[in-house]
C-alpha positions, 0 to 999 in steps of 0.5 A: 172809823171805817164801816164795811159790811157790818164791821166797824174799825175804830182807829185813832188815839185816845188818852183814857181807857174810858174813851175806848170803852165809850167808842166801842159801846157807841159803835155796837149800838149802831143798827147793822153793826155786827163786829167792832175792831178796836185799833185805838192807841192809848197815849198818855200825852195828848200833845205828842199824838198826831192822827192822820 
């Protein structure tokens, strides 16, 4: 996650769409956040994902 001037950028891999929704909702609830950019990648096999 990166934050700059009220913009939160979510990056990484998720294995379930519920994780995407939870991450977005959590980011939106943070004071000062005006926009959330979703760059999360959905992967069906969590063992095949490497996140740097």
